N, C-alpha and C positions, 0 to 999 in steps of 0.2 A: 218599220216594225206592227201591224194590225194587231189591233185588242184582240186577243183570243173569246172564240165563245166559250161563254158558260150559263150551267142552268142556274140561277140559288138555290132553286132542291137540293139539287147533286150536292154543289157546294159546301149548303149546312150540312146533310148529312153528312160529307167525307173530312169535313173539319170536325164533327162531333164522333167519329169513331177513335181517336184517339183517347178522351177523356171524357165519354158517355157516363160515367160514373161519377162522376163529381155530381152532376146536377139531376139526372135520374135513374139512380143507383137501383130502383123498381123494377129499371133493366134488367138487373142479375137476377133472373129466374128462377124459381123452382120447381118441380113436379107436384102441382098441386090442384084440386078437385072440386072448385067451389063453384064451378059452374054446371056439374052434372047435371042432368045427363048428358050434354052437348047434344041438342039437338038439332042443333044447326049441322055439325059436323057429322051426328050420322042421319041427317037427310041424301037422298036420292038428287042425281043430277043427271042430266045427258047433255053431250058432245054430239050435233049433229043428230044424228036418229041411235048414237048407242046412249043407253041406259048404264050409268055406274052407282053401285049401293048406296058408296059413301061420298064425304069428300076428302077424301083425301088419296095424294097421290104420292106414289114412289118417285121420288127423282131418279135419274138414269146417272146412277153410282156405275161407274164402269168396269165393265165385266170383262176388261182385257185380260190374255190370257187363258180365259173361260173357254177353249172351243179345242178343235184337234186342228193339228195343222195344216190344214187345207182351209181351216173356216167354218168348218161345221158346230154350231155348238153341242157341249160334251154335257155328260151327265151334272156336272159340278154345276155348270151355270144353270139349270134345268131346276135343280134341287136348289140354288141360291135363292131361284126367283120365288119356286113357290114354297120355298120358306114364308117368306112377304106376303104370299095368297093368303097361307095359313093363318096368319096372325092379323087376316082381315082389312089387307089394306084394300080399298075401291079400286082404284087405277093404277100399274105396272107401269113402269115404262124402261127399257132396255138404255146400257151405254150406247155408246159409239156405233156406227156399221157406219161404214166407208160403203159411199158408192164410185169411188176412184182409184181401184186399185186397177195399177198401167198408165195411172196420169199422173196422182199426186205418188210421188216414189216416198215419203215418210208413213205412209200408211199399211207398207208390202215389208215383211224382212225379208232377206236375203234369200236367194234361192226361190223366189216367189213363196215363198212359207207367209203364216198372217198370226198375229197375238192380238185382230182383231176378229172377232165371230165375223162369220162373210153371210151374203143369203145371193150371193150373183157366185158366179164362175164357175159350176156345175147342179145340174138337180141332185145331187147327193148332200147338198150343204140342208138342202129343205127337210128332209125329214127333222133335222133338228128341232125346226122352228114350228112345225107339225105336234112334234113331242111338249114344246113345251106350252103353247098353245094351251093345247089339252089339259097340258097337268095345272096351269094355272086356270080356268073354267071349273075343274072339279070342286075350286072354294068359291066359287061366286065372283072371283074378279076377274076383272081385264086387262088387256094389255098391247102396249102403243109400241113401236119399233121405234128406236131412234136412228134415222140416216144422216149424215154427213157428208157432203162433198169433197171433205179433203180436210186437213189438217194446214196445209200452207206455211204459213213461216210461223206456225207454232208446233209445227212439228219438229219430232227430233232431225236433227241434218248430219245422222249417222249412212243416212243414204252418198253423200259426200267421198268422205275417205275411206267407205267401203264397198260401194258401188259405181262411184264415179256422176253420181245423178244429182243435182241442184235441185234444192226443197225451192216448189214452185209458190204463187202467189195472185193476185189480181194485177199489182203492179210490185215494181223491183224494191221488193222490203227487206230488211235485217231480218233476219232467223232470230228467233226471240233466247235460246242457248247461248247460240254463239253470233253475239251481230257482228262479228266478220263474215262470216257467211252470208252471200247473197241470197234470195228468194225470187227466180226469176217469173215473169211475166205470163202468165198463161195466155195461149190462140182459143177466137172465139170458135176453131171449130172443137180445140179439146174439152170450151166448158160448155157447147151444146150435147158432147157426149157424156157429160158428167152429167145432164137433164135428161136424157134416154135415159142414163142408165137409173137416175132415182124415181122415173115413171115405173121403168120395170119391178126394181127394186118393191114398190109400194105394190106394185098388183101382185107379186109372189109373196108378199106378205098376208095381204087379203086371202090370197086363195089358200094358205095353211093354217086357218086361223086368228094372226091377228088380228087385233081391234080396231086398232088405227093405226097410221104414222106420224111422224115427229119430228120435225126439221130441226138441227140442232143452227142457228142461226145468230147466236152471240160468243161471245167471250173470246172473240177474234180469231175465230177459226175459220174454215176458208169460208164458206159460205157468208159469214159478217166481212170479209176480207174482201170480196163482190158487193157487198150491198154496202156498206160505210166507206165516206169520202175520207176518211183518215187513213183507207188502206187501199181506196179504188183511187187509183188519178190517173187512169187511164185517158188516154186522148182520143183517141179513135176506135169505130167501130161501134156497134149497139150496147154491149157493155161499158161503154163510157159511159152511161147511165148507173148509176151505183145501187139505185131501186130495181133496174129490170131483171137482172140474173134471178133475186128473189119471185119477182112476181111469176117470171118466165118457170121456172119450177115448180111453182105451186099450180103455174094452169097444166101443165104438162101432165103434174102428178092425177091432181082434179082427173084429166080428160080419162088418164088412163083405170081411177078406179071407181071411177060415178059421181051422184048425187052425193050420196048417201053415207060414205065412207070420210070418217075423221082426220083431221089433217090438222094437228097442233104443232104449232111453232115456238122455240125457245131463244130469246132475244133480251138486248139488255137497252134500257133506255135512253144509258148515255155511257158510252166508254167511261168514263169521268175521269179522262186525262189531264186535259186540262186543270181541271178542280184539285188533281190531286196532286200534279208536279207544276208550282210556280213556275219554275225557269225552265218547261219544257223547250222551249224557243233556244235556247242553251245546250239543250242536252244530246248528243250528239245519236244514241241511240232511237230517242223517239219524236227529235223535233219534225220530222216529216210528216209526223200523227196528227197534228193541232187541229185538223178539218175535223172533227167525229160528228156524228148526229147531235144534234140537241133534242132534250124531251120533244119539242113539239115535231121537231125532222122526224122521230122514230115510231107517233103519233099517227102522224101522216100517213107514213110509211107502213103501219099496219095495217091502216084503212086502207089501203089499195092490198093488200093481203089478203083483208077479208072479203074485197073483190074477187079476187081470182082464186079463194079457193079455204080457205083457211077458218076452221072453229075456234081453236084456242091459243091464248097465249100464255106461257109462263112468264114471268120478266124480275129481272134482278139488275142491278151495276155490274160495271169493270169488263174488264181483260185480263189476257194474262200479265201486262204489265203493269196492274196494282192489282194481283193473284187474289190477294186476300177478299178482294168487296166480291167477286163470283162464286169465293170458294173461305165462306164466313169464317173463321178460326175461332179458337176455344175465346178470343179477347174480344173479337165483336159483341155487341150485344144482341139478347132475347128479340125476334122481330124486326131484324134491321131493317127490309127492305118493304113493312109492310105500306110506308105511305109511295112507293114507288107505285106498287099493284092496285093501289087507290086510285092514283094520277090514270092509272089505264083503265080503267072499271069507270070511272067522271067521263072519260070520253065518248066512250063506247054509250053509255047510258044516255048520257045531255045530249050527242049527235043523234039518237035513237040509230045508230049504225047496226045493223044485222048483220045475218050471216045469209048464205044463198039460202038454204032451206027458213028462212025470217025466224030465224033463231036468236038470242043476247050472243053475244062473244063472250065465251066463257075465259076470264083472266084467275090463273095460278099466282098465287104469293108462294114467294119462297124466301130462305135467307131468318134460320134459324127457330124454327116454327113449333116446334118437338115438345112445348111446356101445355099438358092439353088445355087448361083455360085460356093461353094465349092464341092458341088453334080455334078457342070457338068463338073468343073478342073479333078475331080478325075478320073469320064469318059473319059472326053476328051484327059489326057494324059496320057490314057491302066495302070492306076497305078490298073483298078478291070475293070470287066464286068456288075457290078451292083453294084446300092448301097443301103446298109441296114438301115432305121429308123425306130425307136425302139422309145423312149419319144416324140419326137415329133409327130408323128402321133396319142399319144396320145394326147400331147398338141392341135393340129390341125389337124382332120383326112382330114381337107381339103386341105390341105399343096401341093399335088400333083397337084389337082385343080387352086387352087389358083400362083400356078408354072406356069404352063400353059396358064394361061389368064390374067400375068404380072400385079397381086396382091398382090405386095409384102409385101407392107407395112400393109396389113392385115394378115399375115401368123402372127399368136398367137405363140410366141416363147418357146419352154420348159424354165425351170430353174436351171433344172438339181439336184434340192431339191429330189426327189427320194424317199417321204416323200406318193405322194398318190402310183405310179406304182411299190413299192419294200415295204413299212412300212407297206405298208394298212394289206396285206394279211401275213406279216411277224406276225401281231399284232392282225390279224386273220379277217379281212376284204375282199375283194376282189378289185381288182385292180381299180385306180381311178389316176385322175390328178391334181396337186395343180391350174394350171390356165385355165386348162378346165370342170369344172364341171359338165359337161354332161358325161365325161368318166365315162363308167361304168354304168351309166344311164341311158343309152338310148332307154330303155327299159323302161324307167319311166318319160322321160321327151321329151316331141316330140317340135319341131320349133315353138318360140312362133308366135303367133296372136295378129295380132291387138284387144285392148279391143273396146266395143261398147262404154263404157261410161268414158273416157280420165277422171284420177284422176289429181288435186293437190298434185305435191308429193315436200318434200325438205329433202336432203340429206346431212347431214352434215360430215365433213370429207372427203378428198376426195385421201385417202390410197387405196389400193388394195379391200377391200370391198366396199368401198363406191361406187368407179368407177366401178364396175361391178355391184350392183344393178342400180348404177343410167343409166347405157348403156343399160344394158337389158331391165328398165321400158322404157325407151323412144325409144326402139324398137318397145315395145307395144303401144307406142302412148300417154304413160300417159306424160304431163308437169312435166318435172322436174330442178329444179336447185340445184345444186351442189356446197357446199358451202366448202370453205379450209382455215384455219385462216394462211397457210404460203402461199409463192409468187410458190408453184410448186405442180403438183400434184404426187403421192406416197407413200407419208407415209412413214412408214418405208424401202419401198423396195427404199429409197434413198440413206441414208447411207449403206443398206445392200447391194447396188453395185458398192460400192467405192471401194473394191478391186481389185486387176486385175482378180482374181482367180475367181471373183461376175459378169461377163463379161456378162452371162445369166441375170441375177438379171436386171442388168441396160438395155440389152435387152428389158425385160418384163416390165420396166417401162418407158421405150420410146413409145415401143405398146400402153400401156393404155395411155397416153398423144397423140397419133396419132387419138386414136379411139374417143374419147372425143371429139379432135378437129373435127374430120370428122362429131360426131351426133352432133354437134353444128351448122353445115353449115345445115346440111340434116334432123336432129330430131329434138321434142321440147325438146331440154335442152338445159340449162343457166348455165355456170359455174363462178360462183366469189370465186377470188384468194383475199389474204390476208384481209379475211372476217372473222374474229372473233364472233362466231352465241352465242348470248343470248336470253335466251328465249322468251324475247322481241318481237324477231326476228320471232319467230317460231308462234307467236298470229297473223298470215295472213293470214287466211281462209284456210290452208292446208288440203288436206283429212287425206294424210300421212308425218308424219313424221320419219326418220331412222337416228339415229345415230350413227355412226359409228366414232368416236373421237380418237379411238384407245387407249393406255396407257402410263404412263406416267416409269422413269425408278426408283427403288426399290434403295433408298439409307438409309441403315441403320444407325442409329447415333452411328457410329462406334468412341470410345473414340481416342482423339487426332489427327482427320484427319483433323481439320483448321490447323493441325501443318504440314503439307505437299501439297503439289502443288496437285490438283488433278483435275478430270474432269472427265464426262459420258465417256465412251469408242465410244458410237455413237459421240461425239461432235468430236474426236480424227482421226474417220473416215469421219467425215466432214470436217475437217480442220487440216490438221497434223501439220501445224505451229504452233498451239498450243506446240508439244513438241521440237522445236528447242534448242539446246543447251541443252535436256534432254538426256542424256546415255542408263540410267538404267531405264527403267521402268516397274511396278509390278501392275498386270490384276489383279481384285481382282474378280473371278467369269469364272468357266471353262467350261460355255453350248458353244452355238454355237458364239454368239455374242464374249465373249468372245477371245475364240481361234480363231476366223479370223482375231480380231482388233492383236493379236498377229502376226497371219503370215503375213499379213498385214508390219505391223512395222518390223519383222523380216527380210523377203525376199524384201522388196522393198524402206521402209527406212533404213535398216542399222542398226539398234536402238536394243540392249540386249533386253529381255523381261522374266520376271518373270512372271508364270501366277497361281495364288491359290487358289487351288477348295476345296470347304469343304468335300464333298462327293469325296468315294472312287475312282468312275470313273471320264473321264471326257467327256462332251456332250454328255451325256447321254440322250438318245430319240431319236438320230440323226440316218438316217439311217447307217449301217455298213460301206457303201462303200465310203459318205461323208465323215464320223468320222474317219477311217482309214487312209483315202490319206491323211488328214490335220495331223494327228498324226505320221503317217510312215516320211515323211517329214520334219516334227518340229523333228524331233527325230535325223533327219541328219544333222540338221542347230544347231549350239552349239552355237547359239544366241537367244535360246528360251531353258527355262528349267521351266517345268510343275513342280508342288508341289499339290496332291492327297492328299485326308486326311486330309486338314492343314486346321485349323481354326482362321481366321482373331480376336485378339484378342485386339490388338490397334494400331495405329502410331505415331511416333517416330521422328524426324527431319530425314530425311533420310533414314529410316527404315522403316522396317513392321515386328509386335513381332507375330510371330503364335504359335497356340500350333499343333504340327505335330505328326498324330499315327506313333507308333512306331511298329507293326504288322506285323510279316514277311509273312501274308498271304495278305499284302495291295498287289493291283494290280499293275505291271509295267505300268505308265501310258502311257505309249509309245506305248503299246497291239495293233497292230494292224493287229493281226493274229490272233485272238480268240476276235468275235465280244460278246455283250452285250444280254444276253436273255430280250426278254421281259417281265415286269416290274409282269405280270401273269404266269410265267412260273418258278417255282421253280429247281433252281440245287441242289440235292439231296447232292451232294460233297462238296459245297462251304463251306467255312470255313470265320467264323466273323472276323473281323478285329478289333472288342473290342473297346475300348476308352482308353488305354494308350498312352499318349503323351508323346513332351519332349517340352521344348519354342524351337521355331527356328528363329533367324532374318534375313530379307530377304533386304539385302541393295535394294533404290529404290531414285530415283529423280522426281519420279513425278510416280503419281495411277490411274491408271482408274477404275471407278467402271463398273462392265458388270453383275448386278445381280440380269438381268431381270423386269420385265413391271406389272404394278396392273393397271387395266383397268383404263380409264379416263372414268366414269359412272355417276359423277355427273350433268352434262348437262340432259342426260335420266330421271334420277329418277325424276329429278323438271317439268323434259317433263309430267311425270308422274300425277307427282304431280299438276299441273297447267291443264290440260288435254288439252296440245295446238291443241290435232289433235282426230279424232276419233278413228285413229287406230298412233301407236307409237312402233318402234321396234327399236332392240338394236345389232347391229352389229357389226361382228371383235374383234379388241382387248378391245374394250371397253366393248363387253359384257361376251371375258374372253381371255387373252394373250392368243396364240397357235399360230400355224403357216399359211403360205401363202395359205395351202390346206385347213384348217379350213375357215380363211376368206370367202374366195373365194366360196367353196362348199355353205356355207352358205346364202351369199349375193344372189348366182342363182337363189335359191332353194324359199327363199322370194319372189325375184321378179316374179318365174312364177307364185305366188299365189296373190300378191297384183293387 
């Protein structure tokens, strides 16, 4: 067995992403403006001969389901991008636009319908792009279209059971979502057709006023499958050279659009698979993918791409099989890839490698750079020429404008949950944002206007739902009183923001506090803390009563629970001293709260933790990147043991008695390389794990319960019964325990109507 190729820099970074907060707690960034006026960030830059007004790039945040069924960009998509142009972003980039319809069956829906916007098929699709370009240009922004040769092995394999078409790839590769489904090798003829399609799409984009073309060559999509020897193991034909397809594609686009039209290329300097999975050669799903490009290989490939016509790159690490790298979740440090962009900058500058127009190659940094001072530092220290923001521009499209005008406290921070920006379209929706309810609905919600007849409104509960509703209603001119039973606003955000890996949740909680305090001074909003509300309090002439009292923890009547020290997981998050002197902790419940509590206890408190989950999988419903990040680093930490398919029977002194499933088909609880499918998408190859089980005793000297919440809706139904106001509403967890996304989305929608 040959020694795996590993990059020292990549290994150092990958190893650090699990416990970075121990040695570098400063990477838990806040929104600060010490480097205002951010002179580098707001200096212009040219890509080829296209001048950009500042150094801020909007990342290609997916525009799936933002088009007509024929693929024409619709008003929802146009308004979504226009909002980011209004906010001051210098360069926008679209999400994926495939150029392989009819070749890669994963990019087209049944019946030839499209969930991706298209720039091919017919001239009727071009009008949407023309309208998009002119709308963005009105605010001084430029926009590039991101073209992809396809999804290949990382495309949804529903084409097989629904249309009897196999996914495709560069070689015979396993499908990412269902590894039992093979992806078949594309012929040179079909690959040549994709290249011709790419050249035509680029020319069409140029003629519609789009300012540049952007090729998606990273993350394990089809372009990378063709240009990375990890995935391209062809022995015959011209594309057995793993770099030729990318170079030929760029050459053909350059020939089509001429010398002065910008070409940007997205690439990872390393898949980082060898560095992520020490035992990769023994992993059936990944063992063929060990021969990935090193940083040195990738930089040489990038040089060839520049000679072919590329002007600009954005660079990061990783692929779908370690999905938390190219999609950094809440738990990753701020600026996680700045040393990667610096490696690219240094290579091109030290080698004096220029573009075809004699300009410097523009390098764009990515990876949780939405903290104003950090963005300025990366540019000032010449670690990159531009910074790319994705989710932060969804959370607050006006981030650039607020930075420019030194309104840092008003920046709404991204919380890194990826529930709206990724999970929504995975599960069938379009892009949204957990903390910005207008995201994806810019075509529906205009900015709120003052009401003619203000109403007297009571809001009970100052979690995210209550705060968002109160703030938006006060902006419209209503007379709002916000009641909170505790001494602090934030609700479940408060315990949720205590682990170091959840610093972005803490940032959002702090943001809400600042906004509420400002509204108390500037608007007709009054906040009453430490005020527990009953029905009599609500009989005070309110026109509207909004109940947002959250949820209460579920505590089943486990036999013997009283025989062992125990508490709620949220109690331990708020005050870990309750575990002083306790070395071995059992957490009952492997959802997101149980997993994040285990992570905090193991990594920050050096506790030994067993997490017991009755379902076959942990963190069901959590975005793949966030879920896989936690699972991977818990796999590497011997203080954490995960028990899936494990049902608690009872507690005895010093131990938990469980029934543990024995099926050989029970999933590896630490599997971070294969995602969970959406509940409504059946895996025809899945094997039942059955019901056979054996008794298993798990030692514990303290038990934490993380079994979810039930709605605290008694006050709501009593308010209805007593008819305390003409309008009575229920929001957030008190309506249905869910995510921040659901709480904020519901609160904002209601505030716009009342």
